[in-house]
ZAMARGU-4260 file (C-alpha; in steps of 0.2 Angstrom, whole numbers, plus 5000, padded with zeros to 4 digits):
<rodrens>
0) 4941/5167/5072 | 4943/5168/5091 | 4928/5157/5094 | 4935/5144/5081 | 4952/5145/5090
5) 4944/5142/5107 | 4935/5127/5101 | 4951/5120/5093 | 4960/5123/5110 | 4946/5114/5119
10) 4947/5099/5108 | 4965/5097/5112 | 4962/5099/5131 | 4950/5084/5129 | 4963/5075/5119
15) 4977/5078/5131 | 4966/5072/5145 | 4963/5056/5136 | 4981/5054/5135 | 4984/5057/5153
20) 4971/5045/5160 | 4982/5029/5160 | 4995/5038/5171 | 4982/5041/5184 | 4976/5023/5183
25) 4994/5017/5184 | 4997/5027/5199 | 4982/5020/5208 | 4986/5002/5203 | 4993/4992/5218
30) 5001/4977/5209 | 5017/4968/5209 | 5028/4959/5196 | 5037/4942/5196 | 5052/4938/5185
35) 5064/4922/5183 | 5075/4914/5171 | 5072/4896/5165 | 5088/4886/5164 | 5093/4869/5158
40) 5100/4860/5173 | 5114/4851/5164 | 5119/4863/5151 | 5115/4879/5161 | 5109/4886/5145
45) 5093/4896/5144 | 5077/4887/5138 | 5067/4896/5125 | 5049/4893/5121 | 5045/4885/5137
50) 5027/4887/5144 | 5025/4897/5161 | 5009/4897/5170 | 5005/4908/5185 | 4993/4899/5197
55) 4984/4903/5213 | 4993/4893/5227 | 4978/4887/5236 | 4968/4880/5221 | 4981/4880/5207
60) 4969/4889/5196 | 4975/4898/5181 | 4979/4916/5182 | 4991/4921/5168 | 5002/4912/5156
65) 5017/4916/5144 | 5031/4908/5134 | 5049/4911/5137 | 5060/4919/5123 | 5078/4913/5118
70) 5085/4920/5134 | 5074/4910/5145 | 5066/4925/5154 | 5049/4926/5161 | 5040/4941/5167
75) 5022/4942/5175 | 5016/4960/5176 | 5001/4967/5185 | 5000/4953/5198 | 4988/4957/5212
80) 4994/4954/5230 | 4993/4936/5236 | 5002/4919/5236 | 5005/4910/5219 | 5013/4895/5211
85) 5022/4895/5194 | 5022/4879/5183 | 5035/4877/5169 | 5032/4864/5156 | 5042/4860/5140
90) 5043/4844/5129 | 5058/4834/5134 | 5059/4841/5152 | 5050/4836/5168 | 5037/4848/5174
95) 5043/4861/5186 | 5032/4869/5200 | 5038/4884/5211 | 5026/4886/5225 | 5023/4899/5239
100) 5028/4914/5229 | 5022/4929/5239 | 5018/4945/5230 | 5016/4962/5239 | 5008/4978/5233
105) 5020/4988/5222 | 5034/4975/5225 | 5045/4965/5212 | 5049/4947/5216 | 5064/4940/5207
110) 5065/4921/5208 | 5082/4919/5200 | 5085/4904/5190 | 5072/4890/5188 | 5081/4873/5183
115) 5073/4861/5172 | 5078/4843/5172 | 5078/4833/5156 | 5065/4819/5156 | 5069/4801/5153
120) 5060/4802/5136 | 5071/4813/5124 | 5061/4819/5109 | 5070/4824/5093 | 5058/4837/5087
125) 5046/4850/5094 | 5031/4855/5085 | 5028/4874/5087 | 5010/4878/5087 | 5000/4894/5090
130) 5000/4911/5083 | 5008/4928/5088 | 4996/4941/5094 | 4989/4953/5082 | 4999/4968/5088
135) 5016/4968/5097 | 5027/4983/5102 | 5045/4984/5097 | 5057/4997/5104 | 5053/5009/5089
140) 5039/5001/5080 | 5022/4993/5081 | 5022/4976/5073 | 5005/4969/5066 | 5006/4950/5063
145) 4994/4949/5048 | 4998/4931/5042 | 4982/4925/5051 | 4971/4939/5043 | 4956/4930/5037
150) 4948/4946/5030 | 4962/4948/5017 | 4963/4930/5011 | 4962/4929/4992 | 4967/4948/4992
155) 4983/4958/4990 | 4995/4967/5001 | 4984/4983/4998 | 4970/4974/5007 | 4981/4969/5021
160) 4987/4987/5023 | 4969/4994/5024 | 4967/4982/5040 | 4982/4989/5049 | 4978/5003/5063
165) 4986/5020/5059 | 4985/5016/5040 | 4972/5021/5027 | 4971/5016/5008 | 4962/5027/4996
170) 4954/5024/4979 | 4970/5023/4970 | 4978/5011/4982 | 4989/5025/4989 | 4993/5022/5007
175) 4992/5035/5021 | 5000/5035/5038 | 4991/5047/5051 | 4983/5056/5037 | 4999/5058/5026
180) 5002/5049/5010 | 5020/5053/5010 | 5026/5037/5018 | 5041/5026/5014 | 5036/5008/5010
185) 5049/4995/5011 | 5049/4976/5007 | 5059/4966/5019 | 5068/4982/5025 | 5072/4990/5008
190) 5065/4998/4993 | 5059/4984/4981 | 5065/4986/4963 | 5050/4976/4957 | 5039/4990/4962
195) 5047/5002/4949 | 5041/5019/4950 | 5023/5014/4956 | 5023/5005/4972 | 5004/5005/4974
200) 5002/4995/4958 | 5015/4983/4964 | 5006/4981/4981 | 4990/4978/4972 | 4998/4963/4963
205) 5007/4956/4978 | 4996/4942/4986 | 4991/4944/5004 | 4996/4927/5009 | 5014/4931/5005
210) 5015/4943/5019 | 5021/4938/5037 | 5019/4955/5046 | 5018/4973/5044 | 5029/4985/5054
215) 5024/5003/5056 | 5038/5016/5062 | 5030/5033/5064 | 5046/5042/5070 | 5061/5032/5063
220) 5079/5035/5070 | 5094/5041/5060 | 5097/5023/5056 | 5083/5022/5043 | 5081/5031/5026
225) 5075/5049/5030 | 5062/5047/5016 | 5044/5048/5021 | 5034/5062/5029 | 5025/5052/5041
230) 5037/5037/5043 | 5041/5020/5037 | 5030/5005/5033 | 5040/4989/5032 | 5031/4974/5024
235) 5040/4957/5029 | 5037/4943/5018 | 5035/4925/5024 | 5050/4914/5024 | 5049/4896/5028
240) 5063/4888/5038 | 5056/4872/5045 | 5068/4857/5044 | 5065/4844/5031 | 5054/4845/5016
245) 5038/4855/5018 | 5026/4867/5009 | 5009/4874/5006 | 4996/4876/4992 | 4982/4888/4992
250) 4968/4892/4980 | 4954/4906/4981 | 4940/4911/4970 | 4927/4925/4972 | 4916/4939/4965
255) 4919/4947/4948 | 4930/4932/4943 | 4944/4935/4955 | 4955/4920/4957 | 4972/4916/4965
260) 4982/4900/4967 | 5000/4897/4974 | 5012/4884/4979 | 5027/4886/4991 | 5041/4873/4994
265) 5055/4872/5006 | 5069/4861/5010 | 5080/4863/5025 | 5095/4853/5032 | 5108/4858/5045
270) 5118/4870/5034 | 5107/4875/5019 | 5089/4881/5017 | 5081/4881/5000 | 5065/4889/4997
275) 5054/4894/4982 | 5036/4898/4977 | 5024/4903/4963 | 5008/4913/4964 | 4995/4917/4950
280) 4983/4931/4954 | 4969/4936/4943 | 4963/4953/4950 | 4948/4961/4943 | 4943/4978/4951
285) 4926/4984/4946 | 4921/5002/4951 | 4913/5018/4947 | 4914/5036/4950 | 4907/5054/4948
290) 4916/5070/4943 | 4907/5087/4942 | 4916/5102/4937 | 4910/5120/4937 | 4918/5135/4929
295) 4914/5150/4941 | 4918/5163/4927 | 4903/5158/4916 | 4893/5146/4927 | 4896/5131/4915
300) 4896/5114/4921 | 4902/5097/4915 | 4896/5082/4924 | 4902/5064/4921 | 4900/5047/4929
305) 4912/5033/4926 | 4912/5014/4926 | 4929/5006/4927 | 4936/4988/4927 | 4955/4985/4930
310) 4960/4967/4926 | 4977/4961/4931 | 4985/4944/4927 | 5000/4942/4939 | 5013/4928/4940
315) 5026/4929/4954 | 5041/4917/4956 | 5053/4917/4971 | 5068/4907/4973 | 5081/4908/4987
320) 5095/4899/4997 | 5103/4902/5014 | 5119/4895/5019 | 5127/4894/5036 | 5146/4896/5035
325) 5150/4890/5053 | 5142/4897/5068 | 5145/4915/5065 | 5142/4918/5046 | 5125/4917/5037
330) 5124/4920/5018 | 5108/4922/5008 | 5105/4923/4990 | 5087/4927/4983 | 5078/4931/4967
335) 5061/4936/4962 | 5052/4937/4945 | 5036/4946/4942 | 5026/4945/4926 | 5011/4957/4926
340) 4998/4960/4912 | 4985/4974/4915 | 4969/4979/4906 | 4963/4995/4912 | 4946/5000/4905
345) 4936/5016/4910 | 4920/5023/4902 | 4916/5041/4905 | 4898/5048/4902 | 4897/5067/4901
350) 4883/5079/4902 | 4886/5098/4898 | 4876/5113/4905 | 4879/5131/4899 | 4895/5125/4892
355) 4904/5138/4880 | 4905/5126/4865 | 4897/5109/4870 | 4880/5103/4873 | 4870/5087/4876
360) 4880/5072/4880 | 4896/5063/4876 | 4904/5046/4880 | 4923/5043/4881 | 4930/5025/4881
365) 4947/5021/4887 | 4956/5005/4884 | 4973/5002/4891 | 4984/4986/4888 | 5000/4985/4898
370) 5013/4971/4900 | 5026/4972/4914 | 5042/4962/4918 | 5052/4964/4934 | 5065/4954/4942
375) 5077/4957/4957 | 5092/4948/4964 | 5099/4951/4982 | 5114/4945/4991 | 5115/4946/5010
380) 5129/4942/5022 | 5128/4942/5041 | 5143/4941/5052 | 5143/4939/5071 | 5159/4943/5081
385) 5165/4938/5098 | 5156/4951/5108 | 5137/4946/5111 | 5126/4956/5099 | 5141/4963/5089
390) 5137/4960/5070 | 5140/4967/5053 | 5127/4965/5039 | 5130/4968/5021 | 5117/4969/5006
395) 5118/4971/4988 | 5103/4971/4977 | 5099/4974/4959 | 5082/4975/4951 | 5074/4979/4934
400) 5057/4983/4929 | 5050/4986/4911 | 5033/4991/4905 | 5025/4992/4888 | 5007/4998/4885
405) 4995/5005/4873 | 4981/5017/4878 | 4966/5020/4866 | 4953/5034/4869 | 4938/5036/4858
410) 4924/5048/4861 | 4907/5052/4853 | 4895/5067/4855 | 4876/5069/4853 | 4881/5087/4846
415) 4897/5086/4836 | 4910/5099/4842 | 4922/5109/4833 | 4939/5102/4829 | 4946/5108/4846
420) 4939/5092/4853 | 4947/5075/4849 | 4937/5060/4844 | 4951/5047/4846 | 4968/5046/4853
425) 4981/5032/4854 | 4996/5033/4867 | 5010/5021/4865 | 5020/5020/4881 | 5036/5012/4887
430) 5046/5012/4904 | 5063/5005/4908 | 5069/5006/4926 | 5084/4999/4936 | 5088/4999/4954
435) 5104/4997/4964 | 5105/4996/4983 | 5122/4994/4992 | 5122/4994/5011 | 5132/4990/5027
440) 5126/4990/5045 | 5137/4988/5060 | 5131/4985/5078 | 5142/4985/5093 | 5133/4983/5110
445) 5143/4988/5126 | 5130/4980/5138 | 5111/4981/5141 | 5103/4996/5133 | 5120/5003/5128
450) 5126/5001/5110 | 5133/5010/5095 | 5127/5008/5077 | 5134/5015/5061 | 5131/5011/5042
455) 5132/5016/5024 | 5119/5015/5010 | 5119/5020/4992 | 5103/5019/4982 | 5103/5023/4963
460) 5087/5022/4952 | 5086/5025/4934 | 5070/5027/4924 | 5067/5030/4905 | 5049/5034/4900
465) 5043/5036/4882 | 5026/5041/4876 | 5021/5043/4858 | 5003/5050/4855 | 4992/5051/4840
470) 4975/5059/4838 | 4961/5059/4825 | 4961/5071/4810 | 4953/5073/4794 | 4966/5062/4786
475) 4966/5049/4800 | 4977/5048/4814 | 4991/5061/4816 | 5005/5063/4829 | 5002/5074/4843
480) 5019/5080/4848 | 5013/5091/4863 | 5011/5075/4873 | 5024/5064/4864 | 5041/5064/4872
485) 5055/5054/4881 | 5058/5057/4900 | 5075/5051/4908 | 5077/5052/4927 | 5091/5046/4938
490) 5088/5047/4957 | 5103/5043/4969 | 5105/5045/4988 | 5121/5042/4997 | 5120/5041/5016
495) 5131/5039/5031 | 5123/5037/5049 | 5128/5034/5067 | 5117/5030/5082 | 5122/5030/5101
500) 5111/5022/5114 | 5114/5023/5133 | 5106/5025/5150 | 5106/5041/5161 | 5099/5032/5176
505) 5092/5014/5179 | 5075/5020/5171 | 5080/5034/5159 | 5088/5031/5143 | 5092/5040/5127
510) 5097/5038/5109 | 5105/5051/5098 | 5108/5049/5080 | 5114/5058/5064 | 5111/5054/5046
515) 5120/5063/5032 | 5113/5061/5014 | 5119/5068/4998 | 5104/5067/4985 | 5103/5070/4967
520) 5089/5070/4955 | 5093/5072/4936 | 5080/5074/4923 | 5080/5076/4904 | 5065/5079/4894
525) 5067/5075/4876 | 5054/5082/4863 | 5049/5072/4848 | 5044/5086/4837 | 5052/5086/4820
530) 5063/5100/4815 | 5069/5106/4832 | 5087/5110/4836 | 5096/5101/4849 | 5094/5115/4861
535) 5075/5116/4858 | 5073/5097/4859 | 5081/5093/4876 | 5078/5101/4893 | 5088/5096/4908
540) 5085/5098/4926 | 5095/5094/4941 | 5091/5094/4960 | 5107/5093/4971 | 5106/5094/4989
545) 5115/5089/5005 | 5106/5088/5021 | 5109/5082/5039 | 5095/5073/5048 | 5096/5072/5067
550) 5086/5061/5078 | 5084/5061/5097 | 5074/5049/5109 | 5072/5050/5127 | 5063/5035/5136
555) 5058/5034/5154 | 5053/5017/5161 | 5041/5017/5176 | 5041/4999/5180 | 5026/4987/5178
560) 5028/4989/5159 | 5025/5007/5160 | 5035/5018/5147 | 5035/5036/5141 | 5045/5041/5126
565) 5048/5058/5118 | 5057/5060/5101 | 5062/5072/5087 | 5067/5068/5070 | 5070/5077/5054
570) 5064/5069/5038 | 5062/5072/5019 | 5049/5068/5006 | 5058/5068/4989 | 5048/5070/4972
575) 5042/5053/4965 | 5042/5049/4946 | 5024/5053/4942 | 5026/5069/4952 | 5041/5075/4941
580) 5036/5067/4924 | 5030/5081/4913 | 5020/5068/4902 | 5002/5075/4901 | 4989/5062/4906
585) 4974/5065/4895 | 4963/5050/4900 | 4950/5062/4905 | 4948/5073/4890 | 4943/5089/4900
590) 4954/5086/4916 | 4972/5084/4911 | 4986/5080/4924 | 5004/5083/4923 | 5020/5081/4933
595) 5033/5095/4937 | 5052/5091/4935 | 5056/5107/4946 | 5048/5101/4962 | 5058/5103/4978
600) 5059/5090/4991 | 5048/5092/5007 | 5057/5096/5023 | 5049/5088/5038 | 5051/5090/5057
605) 5042/5078/5067 | 5039/5078/5086 | 5031/5064/5096 | 5027/5060/5114 | 5022/5042/5116
610) 5015/5032/5131 | 5013/5013/5133 | 5006/5002/5146 | 5003/4983/5147 | 4992/4974/5158
615) 4990/4955/5158 | 4976/4955/5145 | 4977/4973/5139 | 4990/4983/5129 | 4987/5002/5127
620) 4998/5014/5117 | 4995/5032/5114 | 5005/5046/5105 | 5004/5065/5104 | 5013/5071/5088
625) 5016/5087/5079 | 5023/5088/5061 | 5029/5103/5052 | 5031/5101/5033 | 5039/5115/5022
630) 5038/5116/5003 | 5022/5105/5003 | 5019/5096/4987 | 5001/5096/4981 | 4993/5094/4964
635) 4984/5110/4959 | 4974/5117/4945 | 4986/5128/4935 | 4977/5132/4919 | 4959/5133/4914
640) 4953/5136/4895 | 4937/5146/4896 | 4934/5141/4878 | 4935/5123/4879 | 4932/5120/4898
645) 4949/5110/4899 | 4958/5111/4915 | 4977/5106/4918 | 4982/5100/4936 | 5000/5100/4940
650) 5011/5096/4955 | 5018/5111/4964 | 5027/5116/4980 | 5013/5127/4987 | 5015/5131/5006
655) 5019/5125/5024 | 5008/5112/5033 | 5007/5109/5051 | 4998/5094/5059 | 4995/5090/5077
660) 4986/5074/5083 | 4983/5061/5096 | 4983/5042/5092 | 4976/5029/5103 | 4979/5010/5100
665) 4973/4996/5111 | 4972/4977/5111 | 4962/4968/5124 | 4959/4950/5127 | 4941/4949/5133
670) 4942/4930/5135 | 4952/4916/5129 | 4940/4916/5114 | 4938/4934/5110 | 4950/4948/5107
675) 4948/4966/5101 | 4960/4979/5093 | 4954/4997/5091 | 4963/5013/5085 | 4958/5031/5085
680) 4968/5045/5076 | 4962/5063/5078 | 4972/5077/5071 | 4971/5096/5067 | 4979/5101/5050
685) 4983/5119/5045 | 4989/5124/5027 | 4997/5142/5026 | 4991/5144/5008 | 5000/5152/4994
690) 4998/5169/4985 | 5008/5163/4970 | 4995/5150/4966 | 4980/5160/4973 | 4977/5147/4987
695) 4970/5153/5003 | 4975/5146/5020 | 4964/5133/5027 | 4963/5123/5043 | 4952/5109/5051
700) 4950/5095/5062 | 4948/5077/5056 | 4949/5059/5063 | 4948/5041/5058 | 4946/5025/5068
705) 4944/5006/5066 | 4940/4991/5077 | 4945/4973/5073 | 4939/4958/5082 | 4942/4939/5082
710) 4931/4926/5090 | 4935/4908/5091 | 4919/4898/5092 | 4929/4881/5094 | 4947/4877/5092
715) 4945/4875/5073 | 4931/4888/5069 | 4933/4906/5071 | 4927/4923/5065 | 4935/4940/5061
720) 4927/4957/5058 | 4932/4975/5055 | 4924/4992/5054 | 4934/5007/5048 | 4929/5025/5047
725) 4937/5040/5040 | 4929/5058/5043 | 4931/5072/5031 | 4948/5080/5031 | 4955/5097/5025
730) 4965/5097/5009 | 4976/5111/5002 | 4961/5116/4990 | 4946/5109/4998 | 4939/5095/5009
735) 4937/5076/5007 | 4921/5066/5010 | 4919/5053/5024 | 4919/5035/5020 | 4918/5019/5030
740) 4919/5000/5027 | 4914/4984/5035 | 4923/4967/5032 | 4919/4950/5039 | 4927/4933/5038
745) 4925/4915/5044 | 4938/4901/5045 | 4937/4883/5048 | 4952/4871/5050 | 4951/4854/5042
750) 4961/4839/5039 | 4969/4838/5056 | 4972/4857/5055 | 4983/4855/5040 | 4970/4863/5030
755) 4959/4878/5031 | 4943/4884/5022 | 4940/4903/5023 | 4926/4914/5017 | 4927/4933/5018
760) 4916/4948/5012 | 4925/4964/5009 | 4915/4981/5010 | 4900/4971/5016 | 4888/4986/5014
765) 4896/4992/4998 | 4899/5009/5004 | 4917/5013/5003 | 4920/5028/4992 | 4933/5042/4991
770) 4931/5059/4985 | 4930/5078/4990 | 4927/5096/4985 | 4940/5107/4978 | 4941/5125/4973
775) 4955/5133/4964 | 4958/5146/4949 | 4940/5148/4947 | 4936/5130/4946 | 4925/5121/4958
780) 4925/5102/4958 | 4916/5088/4967 | 4923/5070/4964 | 4919/5053/4971 | 4926/5036/4965
785) 4929/5018/4970 | 4939/5006/4962 | 4932/4990/4970 | 4914/4985/4974 | 4908/4973/4987
790) 4917/4956/4985 | 4915/4938/4992 | 4930/4926/4992 | 4931/4907/4996 | 4948/4900/4999
795) 4957/4884/5004 | 4975/4882/5011 | 4984/4866/5014 | 5000/4863/5022 | 5010/4847/5019
800) 5027/4840/5024 | 5037/4841/5040 | 5031/4857/5050 | 5042/4853/5065 | 5058/4862/5072
805) 5072/4854/5081 | 5076/4863/5098 | 5095/4864/5093 | 5090/4875/5078 | 5079/4887/5087
810) 5092/4901/5087 | 5096/4898/5068 | 5078/4899/5064 | 5077/4916/5072 | 5093/4922/5063
815) 5085/4917/5047 | 5068/4925/5050 | 5078/4941/5055 | 5090/4940/5040 | 5085/4949/5025
820) 5098/4962/5022 | 5086/4976/5022 | 5089/4992/5031 | 5088/4989/5049 | 5082/4971/5045
825) 5092/4964/5060 | 5079/4972/5071 | 5064/4966/5062
</rodrens>
């Protein structure tokens, strides 16, 4: 044990040294900075979107470049000592050249205001070209601009998420952040009602080309919902705001008859913006798997292999309108409609060894047909006040999701079993859910880096699930009331929060916040068994708790875009619908699964130390984090029938979990044609174990990493590739297996860059599998699955209409992009 501890300590010494190296490099770097503000000479207003180039004074050769933001500011960092010139250009203005700018080692040069004079030719419109970098850093988040992801064209939001550093997606589509699947996923800053109780299924139906960017918040402040063990993932959808009439059309086709087609339209004048779109997605996921189970009490084994095909036919419609009521008020109304049809087929082929009652082989065929309907309407209001940056945002959203399905199981045996083993089962299921979100957010700045925020939010979700099951018998099908019931669940959270941000010195700032939440989880289980009394028929449950969630952030600026931040937050992971629903999943005849309505929420304490440094062509960010989770929620094997070999897996609160890790993310521009983004996350996990469930403590080290690169052969022809690796990791009852994937894509712009042809290959080596080893209650299991094999996709996208933007409407466009009514959306 001592040797193991020393090895673990040595690993963390190495990791901490890796974190510290940028400080040493920063201390030795002898460079300066240059700042200025670009101003319109006549109006004295800042000029946004102007191009600024840093040139050598002698030869006027290019050194660095950037584009001003709305406040007109420019800042060149990491400038080597010397004499430079700065050229400012913008359509409609005369070119401006500032010469003889002398930079000394470690000094800052402030050029003040640079005045641009309007040219004689006045242009009405400016065409905004170019794309944002793949990764940007916000104050409290990492922003990944995925709109140009060629790898995911023709795919879904799940495919996009698997390409984002820090994130992993498993065989079921479950998203993990830094090794934890307890993460809050928001759409445009709020929980989407269209997702219902299964956000993974919704993400697998959401087209990738509908997503603009993905924002990862690993340690959210008190402003955000406290839900999510490892943080928040916010998926921001595209929203066209160009003037006039414009739109785009896209089509894709590929392996296993996967197809997608979409149309987006937009009309914008001075006061109104109308937008809408339709997408059809035929998603066919073909996979396979292995599941070997051994009962240690009698050394019996049941091995099975599986073949699966999940076919989804998805129709998505979006309509919306934004209205400018004067200069200070913006009103938005949006609606979404989703129609999804799903056929989920799985064939299981069993072999039995030394089994107490079975021998030979058997085959089990599952056929599930499901129809889903979902819609959502949202009203957003943004009101600005007299003080700069002071604003009030209000949102009301209502959503509905309904589902009806039939699941048929048939099984045959080479050696007929006794009557304890079913040959046929039919499950009829229904789900009806409603979601209400009411929210107010107020922001009051008192100056630069000094502001107060407060808000209120109520979220209420109701869900009614019904299952009626029939099994074969000598007289045909008969009802099986042991797995036939109604389950009614209402989850509600009412929250108030306040945040205060200020500076202690010129370089040291802080933010403190407090969020108070009152949460309820009411459940009612209704049995369908005839002849039961009312008391026997209905079982109710209630989870009622009030918690306060503090957050503290300290940020130290060192200049030269050098920043260190330390933070602490308290969070919660509440039980989800499938975790508390007691319906027994019998899709695998020998391995049943069940929810637990008595689950407690996980209590999380998260600490993080982050460092960020930016050079002209390199962005580097690192984080050391420590996470403590109480009342860990895990599925464990609760029951084993030695006579039949049937196991029952159920969700339980089992123990305490601690994770300590180091994450490194870097983006580097190797040249004007070639850029690379890399991520490594290494962490140590320790589970305390549980005597109540006969689970021993376990600990171990794991890591994952990925590299993504873009190379532009010509201005219209480019390549994108990605490699992702996940090492084995410790679980509460075992260990996962490693997996890796390689994706590659090509893109060619055509038709004067209004069109694009794209070809991509996902899982190029056909190696991506998920699985592991578990041991619990005398049962040893090895499982391995994949839900999608290697795929190829060919796509075409065409943009039409007016794609330009008037200068006078730049600020309004930014308001509309930031406007979505979601939680914290004004910062997105």
